[in-house]
C-alpha positions in Angstrom: 16.7 0.0 -16.6 16.4 -3.5 -15.3 13.9 -4.3 -12.6 14.9 -6.4 -9.6 12.1 -9.0 -9.1 11.7 -11.2 -6.1 9.2 -13.9 -7.1 9.4 -15.6 -3.7 8.2 -12.5 -1.9 6.4 -11.0 -4.9 8.2 -7.7 -4.6 9.7 -5.6 -7.4 12.2 -2.7 -7.2 14.1 -0.3 -9.5 16.8 2.2 -8.9 16.3 5.7 -10.5 18.9 8.5 -10.0 20.4 6.6 -7.0 17.1 6.1 -5.2 15.6 2.6 -4.9 11.8 2.4 -5.3 10.2 -0.8 -4.2 6.6 -2.2 -4.0 4.6 -5.4 -3.8 3.9 -6.6 -7.3 0.1 -6.6 -6.7 0.4 -2.8 -6.0 2.2 -2.1 -9.3 0.3 -0.7 -12.3 1.6 -1.3 -15.8 0.7 1.5 -18.2 1.6 2.7 -21.7 3.7 5.9 -22.3 1.9 7.3 -25.3 5.0 9.5 -26.3 7.5 6.6 -26.3 5.0 3.8 -27.1 6.7 1.8 -24.3 5.4 0.1 -21.2 6.0 1.6 -17.7 5.6 0.2 -14.3 4.4 2.5 -11.6 6.4 1.5 -8.5 5.8 3.4 -5.3 4.4 6.3 -7.4 7.3 6.5 -9.8 6.9 5.5 -13.5 9.8 3.2 -14.6 10.3 2.3 -18.3 10.2 -1.5 -18.7 10.4 -4.1 -21.5 7.4 -6.1 -22.7 9.0 -9.2 -21.2 9.2 -7.5 -17.8 5.6 -6.3 -18.1 4.4 -9.8 -18.9 6.4 -11.3 -16.0 4.8 -8.8 -13.6 1.3 -9.6 -14.9 1.8 -13.3 -14.0 2.2 -12.2 -10.4 -0.9 -10.0 -10.5 0.3 -6.5 -11.4 -2.5 -4.4 -12.8 -2.1 -4.4 -16.6 -3.5 -1.1 -17.9 -1.5 -1.0 -21.2 -3.1 0.0 -24.4 -2.1 0.1 -28.1 -0.8 3.4 -29.4 -0.9 2.6 -33.1 -4.1 2.9 -35.1 -5.1 0.5 -37.8 -6.8 1.3 -41.1 -10.4 0.1 -40.9 -10.5 -0.9 -44.5 -7.3 -2.9 -44.4 -6.4 -3.9 -40.8 -2.9 -4.9 -41.8 -2.1 -1.3 -42.6 -0.7 0.7 -39.8 -1.6 4.4 -39.8 
């Protein structure tokens, strides 16, 4: 689901089920969906799945980046994903 991003006015919006949700970028929180291991943007109280590229673009314009890793690493061999 692509975001519509207005860098001039620093606003972002997304349409979900025919309803457009819009917010100033500084009011958006980017989180991690633990079930899907994907980033989400909370726009006007609605969580919208986004790509990592979209998440990175939003952080440039001061969206709150609250993402976390969802994959653990082996402490003995950090290159091994558990």
